N, C-alpha and C positions, 0 to 999 in steps of 0.2 A: 175335615178329611179323616176317614177311619184308618186305623192301623193296618187293615187289610189292603188298603190302597198304597201304602208307603213303598213296598218293594218295587212296584211299577215306577214310582217317581224316582227311585234311586238308580235306575238304569242309566248307563252312560248316554249323554246327550250330544257328544262330539260328532260332528259330521266328518266324512272322509277328508274333506279339504282342511278342516281344523286339525285333524290328526297329522296330516302330511306337513302342513305349514308349522304346526305346533312342535313337531319333532325337530325340525331344523332350528326353529327359534329357541327351543329349550336347550339344545346342545350348545348353541352360541351363548345363551345366558349363563349356563352352568360352567362352561369350560373356557370361553374366550373373552367375553365382555368384561369380567372382573379385572383382568390384567390389561386389556386394551384401553380401558377408560382413562387411566393415568396418562399414557403417552398422547392420547387424543386431546385431552385437556391441556397438556403442556404445549402442544402444537397450536391450539386455539389461543393460548396466552401469548405466544410469540406473534401470532398474526394480529391480535388485538392490541398488543403492547401494554397489557395490564394483567395483573394477577387475579385469578378467579378463586374466591374463598372455597375451602374444602367443603363447607356445608352447602354452598350453592352448587358446587360440582355434583355432589351427591343428589341434590334435588333435581338438577337438570338431567342427570343420568337416569334416574328413576322415572322422571316425567316422560322422557322419550320411550323408555321400556313400557311404561303404562300405556302410552298411545298405541304402540305396536301390539301390545297384548289385547287391548280393546278391539283393534282392527282385525286381528286374527280370530279371536274367540267371540266376536260380537253375537253370533247366533246362539252359542252356548250361554252367554250372559243373559240374553233375553229369556231363554228357557229356564235358567236357574232363578231368575227374578220372578218369573211367573209361578214357579213352585213355592217360592217364599210367600208370595201373596196368598196362594191357595192353602198353605199349611203354616201360617205364621205362628200359631200357638205352639206347635211342636218345635219350630225353629227357635223361638224365644226361650223355651224351656231348655233346649239343647245348649244355647249360648250360656245360660246361667250354670248348668251342670258342667259344661266343658271348662269354663273359666275356673270354677271351684276345683274341679278335678286336676287341672293343670298345676295349680299351686299346691294342692294337697298332695299329689303324687310327687312333686318336686321336693317337698318337705320330707315325705316318707322315705324316698329313695335318694336323698341328697348324699353326696360323698365328698371327700376332700380333694376331688379332682380340680384342676385349674378352672378359673372362671371364664367368662365369655370374652373372646377377643373382640367381638363386635361392640361390647359395652365400652371398652376403652376407646375404640375408634369413634363411637357416637359421642362420648363425653368430650373428646377433643374438638369435634365439629360443633357441638352445642354451645361451647363457650364463645365461639366467634360468630355463629349464625344460628341462634336458637329457633327462629321461626321456620327457616327452610329445613332445618334438621327435624323439627317437629312434623312438618309436612311429609317428609320422607319416611320417618320412623312409624308414624301413626296411621298414615293414609296410603301413600304410594307403595311402599315395600310390602305391607300386609296384603294388599290387593293383588299385586303382581305374583308374589310367592304362593298365595292360595290358588290363583288361577292355574299356575304352572305345576305346582307340586301336588295339590289335591285335585283340582279340576282336570288337569291333563294327565299327569302320571297315574294317580290313584284311579281316576275315572276311566283311563284307557285299559287298566289291568284288572279292575275289580270283578268284571263279569266272567273273566277266565280263571282268575285265582285271587280270591279276596285276601287271603293271608299274604300272598306275594305282593299284592298291591299295597298293603300296609307296610310291609318290610321295605319295598323299593322306595316308596314316597318318604319314609322316615330316614333311610340311609342317605338318599340323595339330598334331602333337606339339610341333614347334618353336614354332609360333605361340602355343600355350598358355603356354609358359614365358617369353614376352617381351611380349605385347601389353598385359597389365595394367600392367606397369611403364612402358611407353611412354605409356599414358593417364594413369597416376598422376603421372608426372614431366613429362608434356607434352614428351616427348623422342623424336622419331622415330628417333634413332640407336640406340635400344634394339633395333630390328629388325635391326641389323647383327649382333646376337648369335645370330640364328636358325641360321646354318650349324653352330654347335658342337653342335647337337642332331640334325643329320642322320645322323651315323654311329651314335649310340645308337639312333635310331629305326629305321634300316635293319637293324641287327643284331638288335634285339628282334623286328622283323617277320619276319626270316629264321628266328629261333629258333622262333617259333610255326609258321611255314610248314613248316619242316623236321621238327620233332618231332611235329607234329599235336596238341600239347597246349599250352594257354596257360600251364600251370605252368612250362614251361621259360623263357619270357620273363619271367614274374613273378619267378622265382628269380634270373635274371641281373640284372634291374632292382634287386631288393632287395640283392643282393650288391654291385653297383656303388655304390648309394647308401650302403650301410654303410661301404664303403671310403672314399668321399668324406667322409662324416660324421666318421670317425675322423681323416682328414687335417685337417679343419677344427678339430677339438678339439686336435690336436697343437701 
């Protein structure tokens, strides 16, 4: 596929139904589900009369969200898969550049700001349930987050305001990873950790925008998470 054909491939592929259902689901995923999952699993433990490991809880949580995501965005996923097969060379090159850029920019703009709250949570789950945690971190979470933040948020806004699409997807992506910790710990300083997610969010949005297929950003996200997971286990 020639470069002249790429802009057409980058146009949003979301149907009106996907936009409507996606808006509701995204709001629930961003604002409600992170806090509702804990009480829901506590109730399940009382009903079952047994404790559910935190790593298994996370895997079950993301598996349900994964299934709902596929159900809502199934047409979009078919279209973005077709674009990957039609333009696989550019997609693969984008993956390599994106992963290198993510780590290079993080090194270049690294600061003494606090580290990731998610890393500490993942580390504690991995010690008790390494396989289910690996499934969540490397496969389920990257897929869900890329569909919602890049496919839905970025894809819905980019035709009207590309700069705004980058900003919104990056800010919301960063917010997801800190706000529930701020609420749970009653510590507003957790929001100071948001900037560490701006570079990954920017690179992942660029990968989708440049390649025309969401699978490029999913692959970069999964690879970055896998490398971080291996570092935590080391």
